C-alpha positions as CSV (number, residue, x, y, z in Angstrom):
1,M,12.6,-13.2,-16.4
2,K,15.9,-15.0,-16.5
3,I,16.7,-17.5,-13.7
4,Q,19.7,-15.4,-12.7
5,T,17.5,-12.4,-12.1
6,I,15.1,-14.4,-10.1
7,I,17.9,-15.8,-8.0
8,F,19.4,-12.4,-7.5
9,W,16.2,-10.8,-6.2
10,T,15.4,-13.8,-4.0
11,I,18.8,-13.6,-2.4
12,L,18.5,-9.9,-1.9
13,L,15.1,-10.3,-0.2
14,I,16.4,-13.1,2.0
15,A,19.5,-11.0,3.0
16,L,17.3,-8.0,3.8
17,D,15.1,-10.1,6.1
18,Q,18.0,-11.6,7.9
19,V,20.0,-8.4,8.2
20,I,17.0,-6.7,9.8
21,K,16.6,-9.6,12.2
22,I,20.3,-9.6,13.2
23,V,20.2,-5.9,13.9
24,I,17.0,-6.2,16.0
25,Y,18.5,-9.2,17.8
26,Q,21.8,-7.4,18.6
27,H,20.5,-4.0,19.4
28,Y,16.7,-3.7,19.8
29,L,15.4,-6.9,21.2
30,D,14.0,-5.2,24.4
31,T,12.7,-2.1,22.6
32,N,9.0,-1.5,22.1
33,F,7.4,1.6,20.4
34,D,4.4,2.6,18.4
35,I,5.0,2.9,14.7
36,I,1.4,4.0,14.0
37,P,-0.5,4.4,17.3
38,S,-3.3,1.9,17.8
39,L,-2.4,0.0,14.6
40,F,1.3,-1.0,14.4
41,E,3.9,-1.4,17.1
42,F,7.5,-2.4,17.0
43,K,7.5,-5.4,19.4
44,P,10.2,-8.0,18.9
45,H,9.1,-11.5,19.9
46,F,10.4,-15.0,19.3
47,N,7.7,-17.3,17.9
48,D,8.7,-20.9,18.9
49,K,5.6,-22.4,17.4
50,H,7.2,-22.6,13.9
51,S,4.2,-21.2,12.0
52,Y,1.2,-19.0,12.3
53,L,-1.0,-22.1,11.9
54,N,0.7,-23.9,14.7
55,S,0.3,-20.9,16.9
56,L,-3.5,-21.0,16.3
57,L,-3.7,-24.7,16.9
58,N,-1.7,-24.3,20.1
59,Q,-3.9,-21.4,21.2
60,K,-7.3,-22.9,20.3
61,L,-6.7,-26.6,20.7
62,N,-3.6,-26.8,22.9
63,L,-2.0,-28.8,20.1
64,H,1.7,-28.3,19.3
65,V,3.2,-29.7,16.1
66,G,7.0,-30.0,16.4
67,L,9.8,-28.7,14.3
68,W,10.5,-31.7,12.1
69,P,6.9,-32.1,10.9
70,H,7.0,-28.4,9.9
71,I,10.2,-28.9,8.0
72,I,8.8,-31.9,6.2
73,L,5.6,-30.0,5.4
74,F,7.7,-26.9,4.2
75,L,9.6,-29.2,1.9
76,I,6.5,-30.9,0.5
77,I,4.7,-27.6,-0.1
78,E,7.8,-26.1,-1.8
79,F,8.1,-29.1,-4.1
80,L,4.5,-28.6,-5.1
81,I,4.9,-24.9,-5.6
82,L,8.0,-25.5,-7.7
83,K,6.2,-28.0,-9.9
84,L,3.3,-25.5,-10.4
85,Y,5.7,-22.7,-11.1
86,F,7.6,-24.5,-13.8
87,F,4.4,-25.9,-15.3
88,L,2.9,-22.4,-15.5
89,R,6.1,-21.0,-17.1
90,R,5.8,-23.7,-19.8
91,V,2.2,-23.0,-20.7
92,I,2.0,-19.2,-20.3
93,K,3.9,-16.8,-22.6
94,R,4.1,-13.8,-20.2
95,T,5.3,-14.9,-16.8
96,R,6.7,-11.6,-15.3
97,L,3.9,-11.5,-12.6
98,L,4.4,-15.2,-12.0
99,D,8.2,-14.7,-11.7
100,I,7.7,-11.8,-9.2
101,A,5.3,-13.9,-7.2
102,F,7.7,-16.8,-7.2
103,I,10.6,-14.5,-6.0
104,F,8.5,-13.5,-3.0
105,Q,7.4,-17.0,-2.3
106,L,10.9,-18.5,-2.5
107,A,12.3,-15.7,-0.3
108,G,9.6,-16.2,2.2
109,W,10.0,-19.9,2.3
110,V,13.8,-19.7,2.8
111,C,13.4,-17.1,5.5
112,A,10.8,-19.3,7.3
113,L,13.2,-22.3,7.0
114,L,16.1,-20.2,8.3
115,G,13.9,-18.9,11.1
116,N,13.1,-22.4,12.2
117,L,16.6,-23.9,11.8
118,V,19.0,-21.1,12.6
119,W,17.4,-19.0,15.2
120,K,17.4,-21.2,18.3
121,E,14.7,-19.2,20.2
122,G,12.3,-19.4,17.3
123,T,11.3,-17.1,14.4
124,L,11.9,-13.5,15.3
125,D,8.8,-11.5,14.6
126,Y,8.8,-7.8,15.3
127,I,5.8,-5.9,13.9
128,Y,2.7,-6.1,16.0
129,L,-0.6,-5.5,14.1
130,K,-2.8,-4.6,17.1
131,P,-4.5,-6.6,18.4
132,L,-4.2,-9.5,15.9
133,F,-0.7,-10.9,15.6
134,I,3.1,-10.2,15.3
135,F,4.7,-10.6,12.0
136,D,8.0,-10.0,10.1
137,L,9.2,-9.3,6.6
138,K,9.0,-12.9,5.6
139,D,5.2,-12.8,6.2
140,V,5.0,-9.7,4.0
141,Y,6.9,-11.6,1.3
142,L,4.4,-14.5,1.5
143,N,1.4,-12.2,1.3
144,C,3.0,-10.4,-1.7
145,F,3.3,-13.9,-3.3
146,V,-0.4,-14.5,-2.8
147,I,-1.4,-11.1,-4.2
148,F,0.9,-11.4,-7.3
149,F,-0.1,-15.0,-7.9
150,L,-3.8,-14.2,-7.8
151,I,-3.3,-11.3,-10.2
152,F,-1.3,-13.7,-12.5
153,Y,-4.0,-16.3,-12.2
154,L,-6.9,-13.9,-13.0
155,K,-5.0,-12.6,-16.0
156,N,-4.4,-16.1,-17.3
157,R,-7.3,-18.1,-16.0
158,E,-8.6,-19.1,-19.4
159,I,-5.4,-20.8,-20.4
160,I,-4.9,-22.3,-16.9
161,S,-8.5,-23.6,-16.8
162,H,-7.7,-25.9,-19.8
163,A,-4.8,-27.5,-17.9
164,K,-5.2,-30.8,-16.1
165,T,-3.8,-31.5,-12.7
166,K,-1.7,-34.4,-14.0
167,D,0.0,-32.0,-16.5
168,I,1.7,-30.3,-13.5
169,F,3.5,-33.5,-12.6
170,Y,4.2,-34.8,-16.1
171,P,5.9,-32.9,-18.8
172,I,3.6,-31.7,-21.5
173,K,4.0,-29.8,-24.7
174,K,3.0,-26.2,-24.5
175,D,1.0,-26.5,-27.7
176,S,-1.3,-29.1,-26.3
177,I,-3.0,-26.6,-24.0
178,E,-3.0,-23.7,-26.5
179,K,-4.6,-25.9,-29.1
180,S,-7.5,-26.7,-26.7
181,N,-8.4,-23.0,-26.5
């Protein structure tokens, strides 16, 4: 996939997430109703814990990690994902699944970052999976990333298995991995 196409779809997904949140914030913040009874409920809620992991840590251990450690962690993780993405694009011929996975990941990451930096009350989640947790479109994007990436990995695991971790961080020639097959 061309980089312009990846950027277009990423921006479209980010815009969709943010438009939905703006509409909910302006018109439906105090609205609750069943989408699928006993399974899904529309239940807008601001999550001021910055992430699902932090919510669990706060709930189980009464530990709250602040905003800036989350931002720094988001940036480090995104840097590592970008390095892995560009590495895999260099060594695998067919990257359509990887590109789709990356579109979802990047959109989810930007939406998470916007949720933590722009929305003053916290991240606006609005779909309640009874009785587990409340989530939003960003969380769906990140789960799509995981699914598409796993499919991509399973289809290409033989080529990927010949790569070395150091190859992700240092430029290598595509031929060096293919020759080792």
